[in-house]
Structure formats: C-alpha cells, structure tokens
C-alpha positions in Angstrom: 115.6 82.1 -94.5 111.9 83.0 -95.2 111.1 79.5 -96.6 112.7 78.1 -93.1 110.5 80.6 -91.1 107.0 79.9 -93.3 107.9 75.8 -92.4 107.9 76.7 -88.9 104.7 78.6 -88.8 102.8 75.4 -90.6 104.5 72.9 -87.8 103.2 75.3 -85.4 99.5 75.4 -86.8 99.4 71.4 -87.3 100.3 70.5 -84.0 97.0 71.6 -82.5 95.4 69.4 -84.4 97.3 66.8 -83.4 97.3 67.2 -80.4 93.7 66.8 -80.8 94.2 64.2 -82.7 96.2 62.0 -80.0 93.8 63.4 -77.3 90.8 61.3 -78.9 92.7 58.7 -79.9 93.9 58.2 -76.0 89.9 58.6 -74.5 89.1 55.5 -73.3 86.2 53.9 -75.0 83.0 52.7 -73.4 83.0 49.3 -71.9 80.2 47.1 -73.6 79.8 45.5 -70.3 76.9 47.9 -69.5 75.1 47.0 -72.3 75.5 43.5 -72.3 74.1 43.8 -68.8 71.6 46.3 -69.6 70.0 43.1 -72.7 70.5 40.7 -70.4 68.6 42.9 -67.4 66.1 42.7 -70.1 66.2 39.3 -70.7 64.9 38.3 -67.5 62.2 40.6 -67.2 60.7 39.4 -70.6 60.9 35.7 -69.1 59.2 36.3 -65.9 56.2 36.8 -68.0 55.3 33.7 -69.5 56.3 33.1 -73.1 54.5 31.0 -76.0 57.3 28.1 -75.4 55.1 25.5 -73.7 52.9 25.0 -70.1 53.4 27.1 -67.4 53.6 24.0 -65.2 57.1 23.1 -66.1 58.6 24.7 -63.2 57.6 26.4 -60.1 58.9 29.4 -61.5 56.7 29.5 -64.1 54.1 28.5 -62.2 54.1 30.8 -60.0 54.3 33.7 -62.7 50.9 32.1 -63.8 49.4 31.8 -60.9 49.9 35.5 -59.9 48.6 36.9 -63.6 45.7 34.4 -62.6 45.0 35.9 -59.4 45.0 39.6 -60.8 42.5 38.1 -63.5 40.4 36.8 -61.1 39.8 40.2 -59.2 38.3 42.0 -62.7 34.6 42.1 -63.3 35.4 42.2 -66.9 36.0 38.4 -67.4 33.6 36.4 -67.0 31.3 35.5 -63.7 32.6 31.8 -64.0 36.3 33.2 -63.6 35.6 35.9 -61.0 37.2 34.9 -57.7 39.1 31.8 -59.1 42.7 32.2 -59.7 43.8 28.7 -59.8 40.9 28.6 -63.1 42.7 32.1 -64.6 45.9 30.2 -64.0 44.8 27.4 -66.3 43.3 29.9 -68.9 46.4 31.7 -68.7 48.5 28.9 -69.4 46.4 27.4 -72.0 46.0 31.0 -73.7 50.3 30.6 -73.5 50.9 27.8 -75.7 47.6 29.1 -78.1 49.5 32.0 -78.8 46.1 34.3 -78.1 44.9 36.5 -75.2 44.1 35.2 -71.7 40.7 37.3 -72.1 40.5 35.2 -75.2 40.4 31.7 -73.5 38.1 32.7 -70.9 34.8 34.8 -72.7 35.2 31.4 -75.3 35.7 28.6 -73.0 32.8 27.3 -71.0 32.1 24.2 -69.0 29.2 22.3 -69.9 28.1 19.0 -68.1 31.8 19.3 -66.7 33.4 19.2 -70.1 35.1 22.2 -71.0 34.3 23.4 -74.5 35.5 25.8 -77.0 32.2 28.0 -78.2 31.2 27.2 -81.7 32.4 31.2 -82.5 35.6 30.8 -80.9 36.5 27.3 -82.9 36.6 29.5 -86.4 38.6 32.3 -85.3 41.3 29.7 -84.2 41.2 28.1 -87.1 42.2 31.5 -88.6 44.2 32.5 -85.8 46.2 29.6 -86.0 48.3 31.3 -89.2 47.7 27.5 -90.8 45.5 28.3 -93.1 44.2 31.3 -95.5 40.9 32.4 -97.3 39.0 30.3 -94.5 35.0 30.3 -95.1 31.8 28.5 -94.7 30.2 27.0 -97.3 26.4 26.5 -97.5 25.3 23.5 -99.6 21.8 22.4 -100.7 18.1 23.9 -100.6 17.8 26.4 -97.3 15.3 24.7 -95.1 15.6 21.8 -96.3 17.2 18.3 -95.1 19.8 18.8 -98.2 20.7 21.8 -96.5 24.6 21.5 -94.7 27.6 23.3 -94.5 31.2 22.7 -94.8 34.9 25.0 -94.0 37.1 25.6 -96.9 40.6 26.6 -96.7 44.3 27.1 -98.2 47.1 25.8 -96.9 49.1 29.2 -96.1 51.9 28.0 -97.3 51.6 25.8 -100.4 48.2 26.8 -101.2 46.6 23.3 -101.7 42.7 23.0 -100.9 41.2 21.7 -97.8 37.7 20.9 -97.0 36.0 19.8 -94.4 33.3 17.4 -93.4 30.2 18.5 -94.7 27.5 18.9 -91.8 23.8 18.7 -93.0 20.3 18.7 -91.7 19.7 15.8 -92.1 22.5 15.0 -90.3 21.6 16.6 -87.4 17.7 14.9 -87.2 19.6 11.8 -87.7 22.2 11.9 -84.9 19.1 13.2 -82.4 20.3 16.7 -82.4 17.7 18.4 -84.1 14.9 17.7 -82.2 16.3 17.6 -78.9 15.0 19.9 -76.3 16.0 22.8 -76.2 17.9 22.4 -79.3 19.4 25.4 -81.3 19.5 23.3 -84.1 15.5 24.7 -84.5 16.3 27.9 -83.8 18.9 29.0 -85.5 20.2 26.4 -88.1 22.4 28.8 -90.6 24.9 29.3 -86.5 24.9 25.6 -86.1 25.4 24.1 -89.3 28.4 26.7 -90.0 29.4 25.8 -86.0 29.7 22.3 -85.6 31.4 22.7 -89.4 34.1 24.3 -88.2 34.2 21.4 -85.3 34.7 18.8 -87.6 37.4 21.0 -89.9 39.7 21.3 -86.9 39.2 17.7 -85.2 40.5 16.9 -88.6 43.1 19.2 -89.6 44.1 21.5 -86.2 43.5 19.4 -83.8 46.0 20.3 -81.9 45.1 24.1 -81.5 41.6 23.0 -79.8 44.3 21.8 -77.0 41.9 18.6 -76.1 38.5 20.8 -75.7 35.6 19.6 -77.2 33.3 22.4 -79.1 29.9 24.1 -78.1 27.0 21.6 -78.6 29.0 18.5 -78.3 29.1 18.4 -75.0 25.4 18.6 -74.8 25.1 16.5 -78.3 26.5 13.6 -77.2 25.8 13.2 -73.7 23.5 10.0 -73.3 20.2 10.5 -71.9 19.6 8.8 -68.5 17.9 5.4 -68.4 14.7 5.7 -66.0 15.0 3.4 -63.4 12.4 0.8 -63.1 10.2 0.4 -60.4 8.9 -2.4 -58.6 5.3 -2.4 -58.9 5.1 -6.2 -56.4 7.4 -4.8 -54.3 5.0 -1.8 -53.8 1.8 -3.2 -53.2 3.3 -6.2 -50.8 4.1 -3.1 -48.9 0.3 -1.7 -48.7 -1.0 -4.9 -47.8 1.6 -5.4 -45.5 
C-alpha cells in the first residue's frame, strides 16, 4: 500500500509539468508573415533611393526620385555655385554618382564645365582610378631630369585581383611643348609643371585602362589644350579704300 501511495504522489507531482508542456505546445506560434511584410517594406524604402544599378533615367519613378534629390541639393550653399539653383544639373550629378558608386557631392565638386564641355578635375581623375576598386598601388612615377624637357611622369598600378602591373603613357615637358600645351597663354604647365605632369598622366592612364570610370568626360586641361585657336578673319583692304573714295 505504501508503494502504491508513493507512485500516486509521483504521478500527481508530475501532472503540473505535463500540463505546462501541453500548454506550451498548444500556444500559437507567431506567423512569419508580419516579419516578411516588414522586410518588404524596407525593400520598398531602399528602392526609393537610387541604387548603383544603372542610370536613374531608366524609369519615370527613378527620374522623379533623382530630381527630388537634385532639388534639395540645389538649395544648399555647400555645393559649388555652378550647381546652386539648378535642380536638373544636380539630378544629372546624382545619376553620374549613382552609376560610379560615389557621393553626388564628389561629382559636383570635381565635374566642371570648360568651354561648354563637362570635364573632371585633374585631382579627381587620380581619385577615380584609386576608388574604382580595379587597381591597387596606384602612384605617379616621375622620370627624367627635373625642370628639363626630359622631366616626365607616368602612372603605375597593379591589378587588384591578379597583381598584373600596368604602366600608363609617359607625359613629358617635351611632349607638352610639342603639343602646344606649355606655351599657351595662362598655361599652368609653366607655373606648376609637376602637378600638370601627374594630372595629364592620370588622364592618359584612365583613358586606356579605366575609360568607363570617366563616364566619357574629359579631364581638366584637355578641353583647353585640344581647343583649336580661332582663325582671324581676313580684312579686305581694297574694299575699305573703295568705301572711302565713294
């Protein structure tokens, strides 16, 4: 009888635990639909901002988003004056930045209009090469004798994946003089040749090894150096004399 009472007591003590387990098993599990809905909402929010997947002009919705962002940028005094009050120019800068994977302010600060042609600043060109992720150990290498026609510069870099070495076109003072860059009125080649050698060398490197990163735009100095001088109009002296006699 003692054993039977002891077994009954053990069964009674275990009943609450069994009941708790049954209650936990019967509790309704939270449905994952709510979490999925939240994730979807986050996707919708993130897609409202232009992503680095192509031009923002591929759809009307993307264009509206870019134009809205550009309108806010145009109201800021921190961007270059040439972009202030011009929401469409700012929207185009947003598009370029989106495709390059950089900040819109980087584009606005380094993309200028020279003689009606958009051009990257010389310093921006080197930054674009380094930031594109395709190269490592990017640096200018100077050659020849300083302050002489043999003084030159080229860009050296390595492939970020394979380690293959790249050497850009060498630019020298002799080349600058032969191309007419050096002796132009107001030319920076005479006042800051070291910088100009590096800037032009980086432009040549990008033209060959990273043309997509430049988005088809020229680099500082190219627009001025490649512009053809205006031809002076011929004056008909005889025509002038006949007018005086008449």
